[in-house]
N, CA, C and O atoms as a GROMACS GRO file, in nm:
protein
  600
    1MET      N    1   4.337  -8.514  -3.723
    1MET     CA    2   4.464  -8.554  -3.615
    1MET      C    3   4.511  -8.676  -3.724
    1MET      O    4   4.424  -8.748  -3.772
    2TRP      N    5   4.654  -8.696  -3.761
    2TRP     CA    6   4.675  -8.805  -3.835
    2TRP      C    7   4.671  -8.935  -3.792
    2TRP      O    8   4.649  -9.031  -3.866
    3TYR      N    9   4.700  -8.942  -3.631
    3TYR     CA   10   4.748  -9.008  -3.576
    3TYR      C   11   4.593  -9.072  -3.498
    3TYR      O   12   4.594  -9.140  -3.396
    4ARG      N   13   4.496  -9.040  -3.556
    4ARG     CA   14   4.378  -9.083  -3.522
    4ARG      C   15   4.334  -9.179  -3.612
    4ARG      O   16   4.285  -9.286  -3.575
    5ILE      N   17   4.355  -9.139  -3.756
    5ILE     CA   18   4.364  -9.226  -3.823
    5ILE      C   19   4.416  -9.342  -3.824
    5ILE      O   20   4.348  -9.444  -3.818
    6LEU      N   21   4.550  -9.338  -3.832
    6LEU     CA   22   4.588  -9.481  -3.748
    6LEU      C   23   4.555  -9.572  -3.678
    6LEU      O   24   4.513  -9.687  -3.692
    7VAL      N   25   4.588  -9.480  -3.571
    7VAL     CA   26   4.498  -9.595  -3.453
    7VAL      C   27   4.344  -9.656  -3.509
    7VAL      O   28   4.334  -9.779  -3.517
    8LEU      N   29   4.245  -9.587  -3.540
    8LEU     CA   30   4.065  -9.600  -3.577
    8LEU      C   31   4.188  -9.765  -3.690
    8LEU      O   32   4.172  -9.886  -3.680
    9LEU      N   33   4.250  -9.719  -3.743
    9LEU     CA   34   4.246  -9.854  -3.838
    9LEU      C   35   4.314  -9.944  -3.753
    9LEU      O   36   4.402  -9.983  -3.830
   10LEU      N   37   4.329  -9.992  -3.668
   10LEU     CA   38   4.437 -10.096  -3.587
   10LEU      C   39   4.316 -10.129  -3.541
   10LEU      O   40   4.302 -10.251  -3.551
   11PHE      N   41   4.192 -10.057  -3.480
   11PHE     CA   42   4.083 -10.122  -3.409
   11PHE      C   43   4.035 -10.259  -3.458
   11PHE      O   44   4.085 -10.293  -3.565
   12VAL      N   45   3.954 -10.339  -3.404
   12VAL     CA   46   3.898 -10.437  -3.458
   12VAL      C   47   3.778 -10.415  -3.582
   12VAL      O   48   3.683 -10.337  -3.589
   13PRO      N   49   3.818 -10.498  -3.656
   13PRO     CA   50   3.746 -10.460  -3.805
   13PRO      C   51   3.603 -10.492  -3.754
   13PRO      O   52   3.575 -10.599  -3.700
   14ILE      N   53   3.487 -10.359  -3.782
   14ILE     CA   54   3.360 -10.447  -3.752
   14ILE      C   55   3.251 -10.387  -3.895
   14ILE      O   56   3.187 -10.283  -3.914
   15ALA      N   57   3.268 -10.488  -3.959
   15ALA     CA   58   3.241 -10.463  -4.120
   15ALA      C   59   3.096 -10.533  -4.055
   15ALA      O   60   3.004 -10.457  -4.027
   16ALA      N   61   3.084 -10.648  -4.039
   16ALA     CA   62   2.954 -10.690  -3.971
   16ALA      C   63   2.875 -10.666  -3.856
   16ALA      O   64   2.918 -10.742  -3.769
   17PHE      N   65   2.757 -10.582  -3.801
   17PHE     CA   66   2.755 -10.600  -3.676
   17PHE      C   67   2.635 -10.669  -3.640
   17PHE      O   68   2.560 -10.711  -3.728
   18ALA      N   69   2.601 -10.690  -3.481
   18ALA     CA   70   2.494 -10.790  -3.452
   18ALA      C   71   2.363 -10.674  -3.431
   18ALA      O   72   2.266 -10.734  -3.478
   19TRP      N   73   2.332 -10.585  -3.400
   19TRP     CA   74   2.196 -10.507  -3.431
   19TRP      C   75   2.265 -10.367  -3.432
   19TRP      O   76   2.386 -10.344  -3.438
   20THR      N   77   2.158 -10.276  -3.422
   20THR     CA   78   2.165 -10.179  -3.441
   20THR      C   79   2.050 -10.066  -3.331
   20THR      O   80   1.938 -10.108  -3.364
   21GLY      N   81   2.030  -9.972  -3.244
   21GLY     CA   82   1.942  -9.931  -3.173
   21GLY      C   83   1.976  -9.791  -3.156
   21GLY      O   84   2.061  -9.737  -3.227
   22THR      N   85   1.896  -9.715  -3.041
   22THR     CA   86   1.966  -9.578  -3.008
   22THR      C   87   2.020  -9.577  -2.862
   22THR      O   88   1.993  -9.678  -2.797
   23CYS      N   89   2.083  -9.493  -2.809
   23CYS     CA   90   2.140  -9.529  -2.697
   23CYS      C   91   2.024  -9.396  -2.652
   23CYS      O   92   1.993  -9.292  -2.711
   24VAL      N   93   1.980  -9.460  -2.513
   24VAL     CA   94   1.894  -9.431  -2.454
   24VAL      C   95   1.918  -9.308  -2.278
   24VAL      O   96   1.854  -9.214  -2.231
   25ARG      N   97   2.037  -9.379  -2.239
   25ARG     CA   98   2.099  -9.370  -2.109
   25ARG      C   99   2.231  -9.381  -2.105
   25ARG      O  100   2.254  -9.496  -2.143
   26VAL      N  101   2.329  -9.328  -2.082
   26VAL     CA  102   2.500  -9.332  -2.049
   26VAL      C  103   2.495  -9.372  -1.901
   26VAL      O  104   2.441  -9.276  -1.847
   27VAL      N  105   2.519  -9.449  -1.821
   27VAL     CA  106   2.545  -9.498  -1.709
   27VAL      C  107   2.652  -9.468  -1.630
   27VAL      O  108   2.642  -9.452  -1.508
   28ASP      N  109   2.765  -9.460  -1.699
   28ASP     CA  110   2.886  -9.454  -1.670
   28ASP      C  111   2.993  -9.401  -1.792
   28ASP      O  112   2.946  -9.368  -1.900
   29GLY      N  113   3.092  -9.398  -1.775
   29GLY     CA  114   3.207  -9.374  -1.872
   29GLY      C  115   3.227  -9.502  -1.998
   29GLY      O  116   3.253  -9.479  -2.116
   30ASP      N  117   3.205  -9.645  -1.931
   30ASP     CA  118   3.212  -9.748  -2.010
   30ASP      C  119   3.051  -9.844  -2.037
   30ASP      O  120   3.061  -9.954  -2.091
   31ASP      N  121   2.959  -9.810  -2.010
   31ASP     CA  122   2.812  -9.884  -1.955
   31ASP      C  123   2.694  -9.763  -2.051
   31ASP      O  124   2.693  -9.641  -2.033
   32LEU      N  125   2.634  -9.813  -2.116
   32LEU     CA  126   2.501  -9.766  -2.145
   32LEU      C  127   2.404  -9.839  -2.200
   32LEU      O  128   2.415  -9.957  -2.232
   33VAL      N  129   2.280  -9.752  -2.214
   33VAL     CA  130   2.138  -9.846  -2.241
   33VAL      C  131   2.134  -9.807  -2.381
   33VAL      O  132   2.175  -9.694  -2.408
   34VAL      N  133   2.087  -9.885  -2.481
   34VAL     CA  134   2.058  -9.905  -2.559
   34VAL      C  135   1.918  -9.924  -2.598
   34VAL      O  136   1.881 -10.016  -2.524
   35LEU      N  137   1.855  -9.903  -2.645
   35LEU     CA  138   1.707  -9.926  -2.702
   35LEU      C  139   1.689  -9.980  -2.804
   35LEU      O  140   1.726  -9.913  -2.901
   36GLN      N  141   1.631 -10.110  -2.836
   36GLN     CA  142   1.632 -10.199  -2.954
   36GLN      C  143   1.518 -10.248  -2.985
   36GLN      O  144   1.505 -10.345  -2.910
   37SER      N  145   1.436 -10.241  -3.044
   37SER     CA  146   1.280 -10.311  -3.054
   37SER      C  147   1.222 -10.289  -2.937
   37SER      O  148   1.200 -10.388  -2.868
   38GLY      N  149   1.182 -10.154  -2.883
   38GLY     CA  150   1.138 -10.183  -2.764
   38GLY      C  151   1.187 -10.196  -2.667
   38GLY      O  152   1.146 -10.130  -2.572
   39LYS      N  153   1.285 -10.277  -2.652
   39LYS     CA  154   1.368 -10.339  -2.555
   39LYS      C  155   1.456 -10.228  -2.506
   39LYS      O  156   1.501 -10.154  -2.594
   40GLU      N  157   1.496 -10.200  -2.360
   40GLU     CA  158   1.646 -10.168  -2.318
   40GLU      C  159   1.709 -10.272  -2.295
   40GLU      O  160   1.677 -10.374  -2.235
   41LYS      N  161   1.866 -10.218  -2.380
   41LYS     CA  162   1.996 -10.369  -2.314
   41LYS      C  163   2.062 -10.266  -2.291
   41LYS      O  164   2.057 -10.151  -2.335
   42ARG      N  165   2.168 -10.354  -2.166
   42ARG     CA  166   2.310 -10.254  -2.125
   42ARG      C  167   2.389 -10.319  -2.207
   42ARG      O  168   2.374 -10.428  -2.263
   43ILE      N  169   2.478 -10.237  -2.207
   43ILE     CA  170   2.579 -10.227  -2.258
   43ILE      C  171   2.734 -10.210  -2.220
   43ILE      O  172   2.759 -10.100  -2.171
   44ARG      N  173   2.858 -10.310  -2.234
   44ARG     CA  174   2.922 -10.256  -2.116
   44ARG      C  175   3.065 -10.274  -2.240
   44ARG      O  176   3.101 -10.369  -2.309
   45LEU      N  177   3.109 -10.155  -2.225
   45LEU     CA  178   3.227 -10.135  -2.384
   45LEU      C  179   3.302 -10.258  -2.315
   45LEU      O  180   3.328 -10.285  -2.198
   46PHE      N  181   3.327 -10.324  -2.446
   46PHE     CA  182   3.463 -10.432  -2.433
   46PHE      C  183   3.587 -10.390  -2.449
   46PHE      O  184   3.601 -10.315  -2.545
   47GLY      N  185   3.714 -10.421  -2.365
   47GLY     CA  186   3.816 -10.388  -2.375
   47GLY      C  187   3.884 -10.256  -2.303
   47GLY      O  188   4.002 -10.222  -2.293
   48VAL      N  189   3.769 -10.200  -2.261
   48VAL     CA  190   3.806 -10.031  -2.177
   48VAL      C  191   3.771 -10.053  -2.042
   48VAL      O  192   3.722 -10.158  -2.000
   49ASP      N  193   3.799  -9.947  -1.971
   49ASP     CA  194   3.775  -9.929  -1.821
   49ASP      C  195   3.772  -9.786  -1.772
   49ASP      O  196   3.876  -9.738  -1.727
   50ALA      N  197   3.669  -9.721  -1.776
   50ALA     CA  198   3.663  -9.572  -1.759
   50ALA      C  199   3.648  -9.556  -1.573
   50ALA      O  200   3.600  -9.639  -1.496
   51PRO      N  201   3.705  -9.426  -1.538
   51PRO     CA  202   3.751  -9.435  -1.426
   51PRO      C  203   3.589  -9.439  -1.385
   51PRO      O  204   3.499  -9.448  -1.469
   52GLU      N  205   3.569  -9.431  -1.232
   52GLU     CA  206   3.447  -9.471  -1.163
   52GLU      C  207   3.371  -9.333  -1.147
   52GLU      O  208   3.402  -9.224  -1.193
   53LEU      N  209   3.289  -9.362  -1.087
   53LEU     CA  210   3.170  -9.151  -1.116
   53LEU      C  211   3.200  -9.128  -0.971
   53LEU      O  212   3.155  -9.018  -0.937
   54GLY      N  213   3.269  -9.203  -0.857
   54GLY     CA  214   3.322  -9.070  -0.789
   54GLY      C  215   3.502  -9.101  -0.755
   54GLY      O  216   3.563  -9.098  -0.648
   55GLN      N  217   3.539  -9.125  -0.869
   55GLN     CA  218   3.689  -9.092  -0.869
   55GLN      C  219   3.723  -9.018  -0.994
   55GLN      O  220   3.660  -9.016  -1.100
   56PRO      N  221   3.876  -8.937  -0.950
   56PRO     CA  222   3.918  -8.827  -1.068
   56PRO      C  223   3.909  -8.843  -1.182
   56PRO      O  224   3.978  -8.930  -1.235
   57TYR      N  225   3.818  -8.759  -1.261
   57TYR     CA  226   3.766  -8.801  -1.376
   57TYR      C  227   3.673  -8.902  -1.449
   57TYR      O  228   3.674  -8.933  -1.568
   58GLY      N  229   3.613  -8.936  -1.372
   58GLY     CA  230   3.490  -9.010  -1.393
   58GLY      C  231   3.350  -8.968  -1.463
   58GLY      O  232   3.278  -9.020  -1.548
   59MET      N  233   3.345  -8.808  -1.362
   59MET     CA  234   3.252  -8.779  -1.426
   59MET      C  235   3.251  -8.714  -1.570
   59MET      O  236   3.146  -8.703  -1.634
   60GLU      N  237   3.408  -8.660  -1.631
   60GLU     CA  238   3.409  -8.634  -1.724
   60GLU      C  239   3.420  -8.757  -1.856
   60GLU      O  240   3.402  -8.740  -1.977
   61ALA      N  241   3.447  -8.852  -1.798
   61ALA     CA  242   3.485  -8.956  -1.901
   61ALA      C  243   3.327  -9.014  -1.913
   61ALA      O  244   3.289  -9.080  -2.010
   62LYS      N  245   3.237  -8.978  -1.798
   62LYS     CA  246   3.052  -9.028  -1.886
   62LYS      C  247   3.001  -8.932  -1.970
   62LYS      O  248   2.936  -8.954  -2.072
   63LYS      N  249   3.032  -8.819  -1.924
   63LYS     CA  250   3.013  -8.726  -2.018
   63LYS      C  251   3.052  -8.697  -2.183
   63LYS      O  252   2.987  -8.647  -2.275
   64GLU      N  253   3.210  -8.763  -2.173
   64GLU     CA  254   3.249  -8.790  -2.278
   64GLU      C  255   3.181  -8.859  -2.379
   64GLU      O  256   3.165  -8.817  -2.494
   65LEU      N  257   3.136  -8.979  -2.329
   65LEU     CA  258   3.070  -9.121  -2.389
   65LEU      C  259   2.923  -9.054  -2.442
   65LEU      O  260   2.857  -9.076  -2.544
   66GLU      N  261   2.898  -8.938  -2.301
   66GLU     CA  262   2.742  -8.869  -2.324
   66GLU      C  263   2.757  -8.820  -2.497
   66GLU      O  264   2.673  -8.864  -2.575
   67GLY      N  265   2.839  -8.751  -2.535
   67GLY     CA  266   2.832  -8.662  -2.618
   67GLY      C  267   2.874  -8.749  -2.752
   67GLY      O  268   2.848  -8.698  -2.860
   68LEU      N  269   2.934  -8.868  -2.750
   68LEU     CA  270   2.965  -8.971  -2.833
   68LEU      C  271   2.823  -9.070  -2.885
   68LEU      O  272   2.800  -9.123  -2.994
   69VAL      N  273   2.753  -9.066  -2.771
   69VAL     CA  274   2.612  -9.149  -2.792
   69VAL      C  275   2.512  -9.146  -2.772
   69VAL      O  276   2.423  -9.215  -2.822
   70LEU      N  277   2.502  -9.053  -2.682
   70LEU     CA  278   2.335  -9.006  -2.597
   70LEU      C  279   2.279  -8.970  -2.754
   70LEU      O  280   2.324  -8.891  -2.836
   71GLY      N  281   2.160  -9.066  -2.760
   71GLY     CA  282   2.037  -9.031  -2.830
   71GLY      C  283   2.077  -9.075  -3.035
   71GLY      O  284   2.028  -9.079  -3.148
   72LYS      N  285   2.153  -9.088  -2.984
   72LYS     CA  286   2.227  -9.149  -3.166
   72LYS      C  287   2.212  -9.294  -3.154
   72LYS      O  288   2.204  -9.374  -3.061
   73LYS      N  289   2.210  -9.303  -3.294
   73LYS     CA  290   2.185  -9.472  -3.378
   73LYS      C  291   2.325  -9.558  -3.327
   73LYS      O  292   2.425  -9.530  -3.394
   74VAL      N  293   2.343  -9.639  -3.240
   74VAL     CA  294   2.434  -9.696  -3.240
   74VAL      C  295   2.438  -9.877  -3.276
   74VAL      O  296   2.352  -9.961  -3.252
   75ASN      N  297   2.584  -9.894  -3.347
   75ASN     CA  298   2.593 -10.052  -3.407
   75ASN      C  299   2.690 -10.092  -3.315
   75ASN      O  300   2.800 -10.041  -3.291
   76ILE      N  301   2.587 -10.276  -3.222
   76ILE     CA  302   2.653 -10.314  -3.125
   76ILE      C  303   2.699 -10.439  -3.185
   76ILE      O  304   2.618 -10.516  -3.236
   77TYR      N  305   2.840 -10.465  -3.181
   77TYR     CA  306   2.860 -10.591  -3.227
   77TYR      C  307   2.890 -10.627  -3.083
   77TYR      O  308   2.954 -10.543  -3.020
   78SER      N  309   2.844 -10.772  -3.002
   78SER     CA  310   2.834 -10.819  -2.866
   78SER      C  311   2.954 -10.927  -2.880
   78SER      O  312   2.994 -10.986  -2.980
   79THR      N  313   2.987 -10.931  -2.772
   79THR     CA  314   3.110 -11.053  -2.768
   79THR      C  315   3.024 -11.150  -2.703
   79THR      O  316   3.009 -11.258  -2.760
   80LYS      N  317   2.955 -11.123  -2.571
   80LYS     CA  318   2.916 -11.206  -2.468
   80LYS      C  319   2.847 -11.128  -2.372
   80LYS      O  320   2.837 -11.005  -2.371
   81LYS      N  321   2.792 -11.223  -2.280
   81LYS     CA  322   2.744 -11.130  -2.161
   81LYS      C  323   2.858 -11.159  -2.020
   81LYS      O  324   2.939 -11.250  -2.003
   82ASP      N  325   2.821 -11.035  -1.931
   82ASP     CA  326   2.939 -11.069  -1.839
   82ASP      C  327   2.844 -11.105  -1.754
   82ASP      O  328   2.728 -11.122  -1.790
   83ARG      N  329   2.896 -11.124  -1.599
   83ARG     CA  330   2.858 -11.165  -1.488
   83ARG      C  331   2.728 -11.083  -1.420
   83ARG      O  332   2.655 -11.143  -1.340
   84TYR      N  333   2.706 -10.966  -1.450
   84TYR     CA  334   2.601 -10.917  -1.440
   84TYR      C  335   2.515 -10.900  -1.534
   84TYR      O  336   2.421 -10.824  -1.513
   85GLY      N  337   2.526 -10.960  -1.647
   85GLY     CA  338   2.393 -10.966  -1.763
   85GLY      C  339   2.423 -10.859  -1.882
   85GLY      O  340   2.342 -10.863  -1.975
   86ARG      N  341   2.508 -10.782  -1.890
   86ARG     CA  342   2.533 -10.694  -1.947
   86ARG      C  343   2.586 -10.707  -2.089
   86ARG      O  344   2.700 -10.748  -2.070
   87THR      N  345   2.576 -10.700  -2.166
   87THR     CA  346   2.653 -10.734  -2.304
   87THR      C  347   2.780 -10.678  -2.325
   87THR      O  348   2.790 -10.558  -2.303
   88LEU      N  349   2.829 -10.708  -2.344
   88LEU     CA  350   2.985 -10.716  -2.339
   88LEU      C  351   2.982 -10.675  -2.555
   88LEU      O  352   2.962 -10.744  -2.655
   89GLY      N  353   3.006 -10.573  -2.536
   89GLY     CA  354   3.073 -10.538  -2.678
   89GLY      C  355   3.128 -10.404  -2.724
   89GLY      O  356   3.151 -10.310  -2.648
   90TRP      N  357   3.146 -10.403  -2.860
   90TRP     CA  358   3.220 -10.308  -2.936
   90TRP      C  359   3.098 -10.209  -3.001
   90TRP      O  360   2.999 -10.260  -3.055
   91VAL      N  361   3.112 -10.088  -2.992
   91VAL     CA  362   3.043 -10.014  -3.038
   91VAL      C  363   3.100  -9.896  -3.102
   91VAL      O  364   3.193  -9.820  -3.074
   92THR      N  365   2.965  -9.913  -3.249
   92THR     CA  366   3.012  -9.822  -3.356
   92THR      C  367   2.888  -9.705  -3.345
   92THR      O  368   2.777  -9.722  -3.296
   93ARG      N  369   2.946  -9.571  -3.410
   93ARG     CA  370   2.859  -9.451  -3.456
   93ARG      C  371   2.899  -9.429  -3.571
   93ARG      O  372   3.015  -9.388  -3.564
   94GLU      N  373   2.865  -9.435  -3.669
   94GLU     CA  374   2.871  -9.362  -3.828
   94GLU      C  375   3.012  -9.367  -3.841
   94GLU      O  376   3.078  -9.278  -3.894
   95GLY      N  377   3.081  -9.524  -3.769
   95GLY     CA  378   3.202  -9.531  -3.827
   95GLY      C  379   3.346  -9.552  -3.750
   95GLY      O  380   3.446  -9.622  -3.770
   96VAL      N  381   3.285  -9.409  -3.602
   96VAL     CA  382   3.381  -9.417  -3.515
   96VAL      C  383   3.349  -9.529  -3.467
   96VAL      O  384   3.235  -9.575  -3.470
   97GLU      N  385   3.482  -9.603  -3.403
   97GLU     CA  386   3.460  -9.730  -3.341
   97GLU      C  387   3.519  -9.660  -3.150
   97GLU      O  388   3.632  -9.622  -3.118
   98ILE      N  389   3.399  -9.666  -3.068
   98ILE     CA  390   3.372  -9.578  -2.952
   98ILE      C  391   3.478  -9.597  -2.865
   98ILE      O  392   3.569  -9.524  -2.827
   99ASN      N  393   3.430  -9.762  -2.832
   99ASN     CA  394   3.552  -9.814  -2.741
   99ASN      C  395   3.702  -9.752  -2.765
   99ASN      O  396   3.746  -9.679  -2.676
  100GLY      N  397   3.768  -9.773  -2.860
  100GLY     CA  398   3.874  -9.725  -2.915
  100GLY      C  399   3.876  -9.536  -2.886
  100GLY      O  400   3.970  -9.498  -2.817
  101GLU      N  401   3.787  -9.438  -2.931
  101GLU     CA  402   3.808  -9.343  -2.864
  101GLU      C  403   3.778  -9.280  -2.766
  101GLU      O  404   3.795  -9.161  -2.742
  102LEU      N  405   3.711  -9.396  -2.678
  102LEU     CA  406   3.743  -9.282  -2.535
  102LEU      C  407   3.894  -9.331  -2.490
  102LEU      O  408   3.970  -9.277  -2.410
  103VAL      N  409   3.911  -9.429  -2.553
  103VAL     CA  410   4.115  -9.454  -2.499
  103VAL      C  411   4.174  -9.333  -2.531
  103VAL      O  412   4.234  -9.251  -2.462
  104LEU      N  413   4.138  -9.338  -2.672
  104LEU     CA  414   4.231  -9.249  -2.740
  104LEU      C  415   4.194  -9.046  -2.700
  104LEU      O  416   4.256  -8.948  -2.743
  105ARG      N  417   4.132  -9.048  -2.650
  105ARG     CA  418   4.105  -8.952  -2.620
  105ARG      C  419   4.106  -8.925  -2.486
  105ARG      O  420   4.057  -8.817  -2.452
  106GLY      N  421   4.180  -9.042  -2.345
  106GLY     CA  422   4.192  -9.014  -2.260
  106GLY      C  423   4.066  -9.068  -2.158
  106GLY      O  424   4.054  -9.029  -2.042
  107SER      N  425   4.022  -9.114  -2.189
  107SER     CA  426   3.853  -9.108  -2.119
  107SER      C  427   3.846  -9.221  -2.065
  107SER      O  428   3.747  -9.242  -1.995
  108ALA      N  429   3.943  -9.322  -2.080
  108ALA     CA  430   3.940  -9.478  -2.045
  108ALA      C  431   4.058  -9.567  -2.082
  108ALA      O  432   4.103  -9.579  -2.196
  109TRP      N  433   4.095  -9.616  -1.990
  109TRP     CA  434   4.224  -9.690  -2.005
  109TRP      C  435   4.198  -9.840  -2.099
  109TRP      O  436   4.090  -9.887  -2.131
  110TRP      N  437   4.324  -9.890  -2.126
  110TRP     CA  438   4.285 -10.000  -2.197
  110TRP      C  439   4.270 -10.109  -2.069
  110TRP      O  440   4.304 -10.102  -1.951
  111TYR      N  441   4.215 -10.194  -2.132
  111TYR     CA  442   4.153 -10.270  -2.006
  111TYR      C  443   4.231 -10.468  -2.037
  111TYR      O  444   4.172 -10.575  -2.053
  112VAL      N  445   4.385 -10.431  -2.032
  112VAL     CA  446   4.488 -10.497  -2.075
  112VAL      C  447   4.398 -10.639  -2.016
  112VAL      O  448   4.379 -10.721  -2.105
  113LYS      N  449   4.352 -10.671  -1.903
  113LYS     CA  450   4.312 -10.764  -1.875
  113LYS      C  451   4.214 -10.852  -1.937
  113LYS      O  452   4.213 -10.966  -1.891
  114TYR      N  453   4.119 -10.822  -2.047
  114TYR     CA  454   4.075 -10.850  -2.152
  114TYR      C  455   4.110 -10.803  -2.229
  114TYR      O  456   4.168 -10.889  -2.295
  115ALA      N  457   4.120 -10.670  -2.295
  115ALA     CA  458   4.174 -10.682  -2.466
  115ALA      C  459   4.277 -10.741  -2.490
  115ALA      O  460   4.361 -10.763  -2.403
  116ARG      N  461   4.287 -10.778  -2.611
  116ARG     CA  462   4.414 -10.807  -2.659
  116ARG      C  463   4.475 -10.697  -2.705
  116ARG      O  464   4.394 -10.610  -2.738
  117GLU      N  465   4.680 -10.643  -2.734
  117GLU     CA  466   4.710 -10.594  -2.786
  117GLU      C  467   4.641 -10.497  -2.962
  117GLU      O  468   4.611 -10.387  -3.010
  118GLU      N  469   4.652 -10.659  -2.994
  118GLU     CA  470   4.577 -10.634  -3.151
  118GLU      C  471   4.438 -10.563  -3.202
  118GLU      O  472   4.393 -10.528  -3.311
  119ASP      N  473   4.387 -10.561  -3.040
  119ASP     CA  474   4.242 -10.475  -3.115
  119ASP      C  475   4.284 -10.323  -3.028
  119ASP      O  476   4.214 -10.262  -2.947
  120GLY      N  477   4.396 -10.294  -3.068
  120GLY     CA  478   4.484 -10.159  -3.122
  120GLY      C  479   4.436 -10.075  -2.998
  120GLY      O  480   4.427  -9.958  -3.036
  121LEU      N  481   4.400 -10.087  -2.859
  121LEU     CA  482   4.365 -10.013  -2.762
  121LEU      C  483   4.451  -9.976  -2.705
  121LEU      O  484   4.438  -9.867  -2.647
  122GLN      N  485   4.606 -10.064  -2.692
  122GLN     CA  486   4.699 -10.025  -2.630
  122GLN      C  487   4.756  -9.918  -2.710
  122GLN      O  488   4.772  -9.810  -2.653
  123THR      N  489   4.801  -9.932  -2.869
  123THR     CA  490   4.814  -9.804  -2.944
  123THR      C  491   4.747  -9.687  -2.896
  123THR      O  492   4.825  -9.594  -2.874
  124ALA      N  493   4.642  -9.667  -2.876
  124ALA     CA  494   4.529  -9.575  -2.831
  124ALA      C  495   4.593  -9.510  -2.696
  124ALA      O  496   4.635  -9.396  -2.676
  125GLN      N  497   4.588  -9.617  -2.615
  125GLN     CA  498   4.648  -9.560  -2.511
  125GLN      C  499   4.775  -9.486  -2.494
  125GLN      O  500   4.787  -9.382  -2.430
  126GLU      N  501   4.868  -9.549  -2.556
  126GLU     CA  502   4.996  -9.456  -2.538
  126GLU      C  503   4.982  -9.347  -2.647
  126GLU      O  504   5.088  -9.284  -2.647
  127ILE      N  505   4.923  -9.313  -2.711
  127ILE     CA  506   4.888  -9.161  -2.768
  127ILE      C  507   4.809  -9.051  -2.669
  127ILE      O  508   4.817  -8.929  -2.676
  128ALA      N  509   4.753  -9.109  -2.601
  128ALA     CA  510   4.687  -9.039  -2.475
  128ALA      C  511   4.780  -9.013  -2.410
  128ALA      O  512   4.802  -8.892  -2.408
  129GLN      N  513   4.867  -9.088  -2.337
  129GLN     CA  514   5.000  -9.083  -2.242
  129GLN      C  515   5.080  -8.966  -2.277
  129GLN      O  516   5.148  -8.893  -2.204
  130SER      N  517   5.052  -8.961  -2.441
  130SER     CA  518   5.167  -8.904  -2.505
  130SER      C  519   5.169  -8.758  -2.494
  130SER      O  520   5.241  -8.670  -2.448
  131THR      N  521   5.057  -8.772  -2.556
  131THR     CA  522   4.966  -8.631  -2.546
  131THR      C  523   4.910  -8.571  -2.400
  131THR      O  524   4.890  -8.450  -2.393
  132LYS      N  525   4.897  -8.619  -2.337
  132LYS     CA  526   4.835  -8.599  -2.187
  132LYS      C  527   4.693  -8.513  -2.150
  132LYS      O  528   4.655  -8.418  -2.082
  133SER      N  529   4.623  -8.657  -2.286
  133SER     CA  530   4.468  -8.602  -2.333
  133SER      C  531   4.403  -8.663  -2.184
  133SER      O  532   4.433  -8.749  -2.102
  134GLY      N  533   4.339  -8.603  -2.198
  134GLY     CA  534   4.154  -8.626  -2.078
  134GLY      C  535   4.263  -8.659  -1.928
  134GLY      O  536   4.350  -8.585  -1.885
  135LEU      N  537   4.217  -8.804  -1.869
  135LEU     CA  538   4.271  -8.823  -1.745
  135LEU      C  539   4.457  -8.846  -1.721
  135LEU      O  540   4.511  -8.855  -1.611
  136TRP      N  541   4.510  -8.851  -1.826
  136TRP     CA  542   4.634  -8.835  -1.879
  136TRP      C  543   4.729  -8.722  -1.842
  136TRP      O  544   4.852  -8.713  -1.848
  137GLY      N  545   4.657  -8.657  -1.810
  137GLY     CA  546   4.663  -8.457  -1.761
  137GLY      C  547   4.697  -8.456  -1.623
  137GLY      O  548   4.782  -8.387  -1.566
  138LEU      N  549   4.594  -8.571  -1.562
  138LEU     CA  550   4.584  -8.541  -1.405
  138LEU      C  551   4.728  -8.570  -1.334
  138LEU      O  552   4.800  -8.638  -1.406
  139GLU      N  553   4.783  -8.536  -1.218
  139GLU     CA  554   4.905  -8.588  -1.199
  139GLU      C  555   4.964  -8.732  -1.154
  139GLU      O  556   5.080  -8.773  -1.151
  140LYS      N  557   4.846  -8.791  -1.121
  140LYS     CA  558   4.873  -8.942  -1.125
  140LYS      C  559   4.742  -9.009  -1.120
  140LYS      O  560   4.686  -9.027  -1.012
  141PRO      N  561   4.690  -9.047  -1.232
  141PRO     CA  562   4.539  -9.111  -1.269
  141PRO      C  563   4.560  -9.255  -1.192
  141PRO      O  564   4.665  -9.319  -1.196
  142ILE      N  565   4.474  -9.283  -1.141
  142ILE     CA  566   4.437  -9.403  -1.062
  142ILE      C  567   4.355  -9.472  -1.142
  142ILE      O  568   4.260  -9.406  -1.183
  143ALA      N  569   4.364  -9.614  -1.188
  143ALA     CA  570   4.303  -9.742  -1.296
  143ALA      C  571   4.211  -9.704  -1.216
  143ALA      O  572   4.222  -9.624  -1.124
  144PRO      N  573   4.064  -9.794  -1.268
  144PRO     CA  574   4.005  -9.794  -1.210
  144PRO      C  575   3.974  -9.941  -1.086
  144PRO      O  576   3.915  -9.959  -0.980
  145TRP      N  577   4.060 -10.022  -1.190
  145TRP     CA  578   4.060 -10.141  -1.112
  145TRP      C  579   4.134 -10.151  -0.980
  145TRP      O  580   4.102 -10.223  -0.886
  146VAL      N  581   4.243 -10.065  -0.986
  146VAL     CA  582   4.317 -10.038  -0.863
  146VAL      C  583   4.252  -9.941  -0.753
  146VAL      O  584   4.297  -9.938  -0.638
  147TRP      N  585   4.128  -9.852  -0.802
  147TRP     CA  586   4.073  -9.753  -0.728
  147TRP      C  587   3.929  -9.848  -0.645
  147TRP      O  588   3.887  -9.828  -0.531
  148ARG      N  589   3.868  -9.968  -0.763
  148ARG     CA  590   3.757 -10.040  -0.697
  148ARG      C  591   3.821 -10.113  -0.598
  148ARG      O  592   3.744 -10.150  -0.510
  149ARG      N  593   3.977 -10.157  -0.579
  149ARG     CA  594   4.048 -10.241  -0.503
  149ARG      C  595   4.048 -10.139  -0.343
  149ARG      O  596   4.048 -10.190  -0.231
  150ARG      N  597   4.048 -10.043  -0.362
  150ARG     CA  598   4.058  -9.986  -0.230
  150ARG      C  599   3.902  -9.952  -0.176
  150ARG      O  600   3.885  -9.903  -0.064
   0.00000   0.00000   0.00000
């Protein structure tokens, strides 16, 4: 689809990456564990927020991420650590920018609170919404940050 190419060109360029590892576990739709040099590292995808496992579309979001990265080599461009000690970062696999791909597929929200418009995630979300992809096909999708407050 032509818009995928357009949207992927908008994402933060990740020509250089901090490190490579193999995804050994997907915790939920925006959190994974990568093995690098014999050590497991927890990665929280930057700029996106997937539905919680207990909320509508939560398990589907996790399965979407598993299909993209589980058992595969991934590149991690880390931005910093979050308050839980997880590495916040952009993840790529074979040239696919995973953070944005999840939003484009409707498996995660653009996390407006943290990501900027120029990261390309807003455009990905607008496309997902207009095509009713993934969670946008639900009658009333609830953002994870709203769900957690309940």
